[in-house]
C-alpha positions as CSV (number, residue, x, y, z in Angstrom):
1,M,33.4,34.8,21.9
2,Q,30.0,35.5,23.5
3,K,28.7,37.2,20.3
4,S,29.7,34.2,18.2
5,K,27.7,31.9,20.5
6,V,24.5,34.0,20.3
7,Y,24.7,34.8,16.6
8,P,23.5,31.3,15.3
9,W,20.3,31.7,17.2
10,Y,19.3,34.5,14.7
11,F,18.9,31.8,12.0
12,V,16.4,29.7,13.9
13,L,14.6,32.3,15.9
14,G,12.1,33.1,13.1
15,S,11.3,29.4,12.6
16,V,10.9,28.8,16.3
17,L,8.5,31.7,16.6
18,I,6.4,30.6,13.6
19,Y,6.3,27.0,14.9
20,T,5.4,28.2,18.4
21,V,2.6,30.4,17.1
22,L,1.2,28.0,14.5
23,S,1.7,24.7,16.3
24,V,2.6,24.8,20.0
25,V,0.1,27.5,21.1
26,P,-2.9,26.0,19.1
27,G,-1.9,22.6,20.6
28,I,-2.0,23.9,24.1
29,I,-5.3,25.7,23.5
30,G,-6.7,22.5,22.0
31,I,-5.7,20.5,25.1
32,G,-7.4,23.1,27.2
33,Y,-10.6,22.9,25.2
34,S,-10.7,19.1,25.5
35,F,-11.6,19.6,29.2
36,T,-14.6,21.9,28.4
37,D,-17.9,21.6,26.6
38,W,-17.0,24.2,24.1
39,S,-18.5,23.9,20.6
40,A,-17.9,26.0,17.5
41,Y,-21.6,26.5,17.3
42,S,-22.0,27.9,20.8
43,P,-20.1,30.7,22.6
44,D,-20.7,29.0,26.0
45,L,-17.8,27.3,27.6
46,H,-17.8,25.3,30.9
47,F,-15.1,23.1,32.5
48,V,-16.2,19.4,32.4
49,G,-13.0,17.7,33.5
50,F,-12.5,14.2,32.0
51,R,-16.1,13.8,30.9
52,N,-15.2,14.1,27.2
53,F,-12.5,11.4,27.5
54,L,-14.9,9.1,29.3
55,E,-17.5,9.5,26.6
56,V,-14.9,8.5,23.9
57,F,-14.4,5.2,25.6
58,S,-18.0,4.5,26.6
59,E,-19.9,1.6,25.3
60,N,-22.2,3.8,23.2
61,N,-19.3,5.4,21.3
62,D,-17.9,4.2,18.0
63,Y,-14.3,5.0,18.9
64,L,-13.1,1.5,17.9
65,R,-14.5,2.1,14.4
66,Y,-12.6,5.5,14.3
67,I,-9.4,3.8,15.3
68,T,-9.9,1.1,12.7
69,N,-10.5,3.6,10.0
70,T,-7.4,5.6,11.1
71,V,-5.2,2.4,11.0
72,W,-6.5,1.4,7.5
73,F,-6.1,5.0,6.3
74,T,-2.5,5.1,7.4
75,I,-1.6,1.6,6.0
76,I,-3.2,2.2,2.6
77,T,-2.0,5.7,2.0
78,T,1.6,4.9,3.2
79,I,1.8,1.9,0.8
80,A,0.3,3.9,-2.1
81,K,2.5,7.0,-1.5
82,T,5.6,4.9,-1.2
83,G,4.9,2.7,-4.2
84,L,3.9,5.6,-6.5
85,G,6.8,7.7,-5.1
86,L,9.3,5.0,-6.0
87,L,7.8,4.6,-9.4
88,F,8.1,8.3,-10.1
89,A,11.5,8.5,-8.5
90,V,12.9,5.8,-10.8
91,A,11.4,7.3,-13.9
92,L,12.5,10.9,-13.1
93,S,16.1,10.0,-12.0
94,R,16.9,9.1,-15.5
95,N,18.1,11.4,-18.3
96,I,14.8,12.4,-19.8
97,K,13.5,15.7,-21.1
98,W,11.7,18.0,-18.7
99,K,12.5,15.8,-15.7
100,N,13.0,18.9,-13.4
101,F,9.7,20.3,-14.6
102,H,7.9,17.0,-13.8
103,R,9.6,16.8,-10.4
104,G,8.4,20.2,-9.5
105,I,4.8,19.5,-10.6
106,L,4.7,16.3,-8.5
107,Y,6.4,17.9,-5.5
108,L,4.2,21.1,-5.6
109,P,1.1,19.5,-3.8
110,S,3.3,18.5,-0.8
111,I,4.1,22.2,0.0
112,L,0.5,23.3,-0.1
113,P,-1.0,24.0,3.3
114,I,-3.5,21.3,4.4
115,L,-6.2,24.0,4.7
116,V,-5.7,25.1,1.1
117,T,-5.8,21.4,-0.1
118,G,-9.0,20.8,1.8
119,L,-10.8,23.8,0.5
120,V,-9.7,23.1,-3.1
121,F,-10.8,19.5,-3.1
122,T,-14.0,20.3,-1.2
123,S,-14.9,22.5,-4.1
124,I,-13.7,20.1,-6.8
125,L,-15.7,17.2,-5.2
126,N,-18.8,19.2,-4.5
127,P,-21.7,16.9,-5.6
128,K,-23.7,19.8,-7.3
129,T,-21.2,22.4,-8.5
130,G,-17.9,20.5,-8.2
131,F,-15.5,20.4,-11.2
132,L,-15.3,16.6,-11.2
133,N,-19.1,16.0,-11.5
134,E,-19.5,18.8,-13.9
135,F,-16.9,17.3,-16.1
136,F,-18.5,13.9,-16.1
137,R,-21.9,15.4,-17.0
138,A,-20.3,17.5,-19.8
139,V,-18.9,14.4,-21.5
140,G,-22.0,12.3,-21.0
141,L,-20.8,10.2,-18.1
142,D,-23.5,11.2,-15.7
143,F,-23.5,7.9,-14.0
144,L,-20.0,8.6,-12.7
145,A,-21.1,11.8,-10.9
146,N,-21.4,11.0,-7.2
147,K,-21.5,12.5,-3.8
148,W,-17.8,11.9,-3.2
149,L,-17.5,13.4,0.3
150,V,-21.0,12.5,1.4
151,D,-21.6,8.9,0.4
152,P,-20.1,6.6,3.1
153,K,-18.9,4.2,0.5
154,L,-16.9,6.9,-1.4
155,A,-15.9,9.4,1.2
156,F,-13.1,7.3,2.7
157,G,-11.6,6.5,-0.6
158,S,-11.9,10.1,-1.7
159,V,-10.1,11.4,1.3
160,M,-7.3,8.8,0.9
161,A,-6.9,9.8,-2.8
162,V,-6.4,13.4,-1.8
163,D,-3.9,12.5,0.9
164,I,-1.9,10.3,-1.6
165,W,-1.9,13.1,-4.2
166,R,-0.6,15.5,-1.6
167,G,2.1,13.2,-0.2
168,V,3.5,11.3,-3.1
169,G,5.7,14.1,-4.3
170,Y,7.5,14.3,-1.0
171,I,8.3,10.6,-0.9
172,M,9.4,10.8,-4.6
173,T,11.9,13.6,-3.7
174,L,13.4,11.6,-0.9
175,L,13.8,8.5,-3.0
176,I,15.3,10.5,-5.9
177,A,17.9,11.9,-3.6
178,G,18.7,8.4,-2.4
179,I,18.9,7.0,-6.0
180,L,21.2,9.8,-7.2
181,A,23.5,9.2,-4.2
182,I,24.3,5.7,-5.4
183,P,27.6,5.7,-7.4
184,D,27.3,4.7,-11.1
185,I,30.0,2.2,-10.6
186,Y,27.6,-0.2,-8.9
187,Y,25.3,-0.1,-11.9
188,E,28.2,-0.6,-14.3
189,A,29.5,-3.5,-12.3
190,A,26.1,-5.1,-12.2
191,A,25.7,-4.7,-16.0
192,I,29.1,-6.3,-16.6
193,D,28.0,-9.2,-14.4
194,G,25.0,-9.7,-16.6
195,A,22.3,-8.4,-14.3
196,N,19.1,-7.4,-16.0
197,A,17.2,-4.1,-15.4
198,W,15.1,-5.5,-12.6
199,Q,18.2,-7.0,-10.8
200,R,20.0,-3.7,-11.2
201,F,17.0,-1.9,-9.7
């Protein structure tokens, strides 16, 4: 009896250890650093108490602008990911060729680590050697080559586009699961009642 109670822990122990090492421990260390003057550019570290928090809410700080940008970022990317995810889910829940392949391609970005995604798109959007600007120059569209991550007018949109690209596949997968869970009898009944495609949707 005792052995049967302990055995299930073997299944979650690895995940718990990985989560603890990669999330919990760095989080605790980050909280500790927030009470110091540590900087990545300097090895010196001194305890400063709540000084960093007071500076965030001081009159000379742009924390309100940061909060506003975060709110807009969340709203826009959530709407975009949900809308595109629904569009892809409806299209790929039908009996079309290569649907599993397309599902996999769209879902792939969501399983990439954030660090990898950041490094890849930092390289792609590099204003001098990035693939995107090099492509525009190669096809004679030099005027479209921009400083995507440097220009304040473009950086916000560029980061949102990357976040949408990374998250839309996950939303699509959830919606496909929901769509496929709906019994066909409801669609058949709606069609018999004369409902059009939009009404059945």
